[in-house]
C-alpha positions as CSV (number, residue, x, y, z in Angstrom):
1,M,-168.8,-24.7,-103.1
2,K,-166.3,-27.5,-102.6
3,E,-162.7,-26.1,-102.9
4,G,-159.3,-27.6,-103.3
5,V,-156.0,-25.9,-102.7
6,I,-152.7,-26.6,-104.4
7,I,-149.7,-25.5,-102.4
8,L,-147.2,-24.8,-105.1
9,G,-143.5,-24.9,-104.3
10,H,-140.7,-24.1,-106.8
11,G,-139.1,-27.5,-106.4
12,S,-135.5,-28.3,-105.5
13,R,-132.8,-30.9,-106.2
14,R,-132.6,-31.2,-102.4
15,E,-135.3,-33.6,-101.3
16,D,-135.3,-32.1,-97.8
17,A,-136.5,-28.8,-99.3
18,N,-139.3,-30.5,-101.2
19,E,-140.2,-32.4,-98.1
20,E,-140.7,-29.2,-96.2
21,I,-143.4,-28.1,-98.7
22,R,-145.0,-31.5,-98.5
23,L,-145.1,-31.3,-94.7
24,F,-146.4,-27.7,-94.8
25,T,-149.2,-28.8,-97.1
26,E,-150.1,-31.8,-94.9
27,K,-150.3,-29.5,-91.8
28,L,-152.5,-27.0,-93.6
29,G,-154.9,-29.8,-94.6
30,E,-155.1,-30.8,-90.9
31,K,-155.8,-27.3,-89.9
32,D,-158.4,-26.7,-92.6
33,P,-160.3,-30.0,-93.2
34,E,-163.0,-28.1,-95.1
35,R,-160.8,-28.0,-98.2
36,E,-158.8,-30.6,-100.1
37,Y,-155.1,-29.9,-100.2
38,Q,-152.4,-31.1,-102.6
39,V,-148.8,-30.2,-103.0
40,A,-147.2,-29.4,-106.4
41,F,-143.9,-28.2,-107.7
42,L,-143.0,-26.1,-110.7
43,E,-139.8,-28.0,-111.5
44,L,-137.2,-30.5,-110.1
45,A,-139.8,-32.4,-108.0
46,D,-143.0,-34.3,-108.3
47,P,-145.9,-33.9,-108.6
48,S,-146.1,-31.2,-111.2
49,L,-148.9,-28.6,-111.1
50,D,-150.8,-30.6,-113.8
51,E,-150.3,-33.9,-112.0
52,A,-151.4,-32.4,-108.7
53,I,-154.6,-30.9,-110.1
54,E,-155.4,-34.3,-111.7
55,K,-154.8,-36.0,-108.3
56,L,-157.0,-33.5,-106.5
57,L,-159.8,-33.7,-109.1
58,N,-159.7,-37.5,-109.0
59,R,-160.1,-37.6,-105.2
60,T,-163.2,-35.5,-105.1
61,K,-165.6,-33.5,-107.2
62,L,-164.4,-29.9,-106.8
63,E,-166.0,-26.7,-108.1
64,K,-162.9,-24.5,-107.5
65,V,-159.1,-25.0,-107.2
66,I,-157.0,-22.3,-105.6
67,I,-153.3,-22.4,-106.5
68,M,-151.2,-20.9,-103.6
69,P,-147.6,-20.1,-104.8
70,M,-145.1,-20.4,-101.9
71,F,-142.9,-17.6,-103.4
72,L,-141.4,-14.7,-101.6
73,T,-141.0,-12.5,-104.7
74,V,-142.8,-11.9,-107.9
75,G,-141.1,-12.9,-111.1
76,N,-141.6,-14.7,-114.4
77,H,-143.2,-17.7,-112.6
78,M,-145.9,-15.4,-111.1
79,H,-146.3,-13.2,-114.2
80,R,-146.1,-15.8,-116.9
81,N,-145.3,-19.5,-116.2
82,I,-148.0,-20.2,-113.6
83,P,-150.8,-18.3,-115.3
84,D,-150.0,-20.0,-118.6
85,K,-150.2,-23.4,-116.9
86,I,-153.5,-22.6,-115.3
87,W,-154.9,-21.4,-118.5
88,K,-154.0,-24.7,-120.3
89,I,-155.5,-26.7,-117.4
90,Q,-158.7,-24.6,-117.5
91,I,-159.2,-25.7,-121.1
92,I,-159.1,-29.3,-120.0
93,H,-161.4,-28.8,-117.0
94,P,-163.9,-26.1,-118.1
95,H,-166.3,-27.1,-115.3
96,V,-163.8,-26.2,-112.6
97,K,-162.9,-22.6,-111.6
98,F,-159.2,-21.9,-111.0
99,A,-157.8,-19.0,-109.0
100,L,-154.2,-18.0,-108.5
101,A,-153.6,-16.6,-105.0
102,P,-151.1,-13.8,-104.6
103,H,-147.6,-14.9,-103.8
104,L,-146.3,-14.4,-100.2
105,G,-144.5,-11.2,-101.2
106,L,-144.0,-8.3,-98.9
107,D,-146.4,-9.3,-96.2
108,Y,-145.6,-7.5,-93.0
109,R,-146.7,-10.4,-90.9
110,M,-143.6,-12.2,-92.1
111,M,-141.4,-9.7,-90.3
112,D,-142.3,-11.3,-87.0
113,I,-141.0,-14.6,-88.3
114,V,-137.8,-13.0,-89.6
115,H,-137.2,-11.3,-86.2
116,D,-137.7,-14.6,-84.5
117,R,-135.2,-16.2,-86.8
118,I,-132.7,-13.4,-86.1
119,R,-133.1,-13.9,-82.4
120,V,-132.4,-17.6,-82.8
121,A,-129.1,-16.8,-84.7
122,Q,-128.1,-14.3,-82.0
123,E,-128.3,-17.0,-79.4
124,L,-126.1,-19.4,-81.3
125,E,-122.4,-19.7,-80.2
126,Q,-121.4,-19.8,-83.8
127,G,-123.2,-17.8,-86.4
128,I,-123.7,-20.8,-88.8
129,I,-126.3,-23.5,-88.6
130,K,-125.1,-26.6,-90.4
131,D,-127.1,-29.6,-91.4
């Protein structure tokens, strides 16, 4: 079964934040060439989820599209907004299966990353990283 994956960010007014999600999606695609990857944003940035799905389906014939929300916490987006969007898209593309992956949430593997970030902050002379 040929699968595509949408990496779904929230979207930000800060373009550097959106670019991080784009780069993350690109690197995932390089690591996993068996699937087609496409970035999308819920708001404030392009492409939207609808646009990203259309781009993905126009590039190749897919049987399944997995939407991976890059959210740390569950909320209205996970409970209502994203499922509603997927339901509407499913009507337009009845031949494609859509699956919403669980948000990142309380995944204990992330604690290692948090501990690493804390160690980096401990090593700084000042406690603030400025861009």
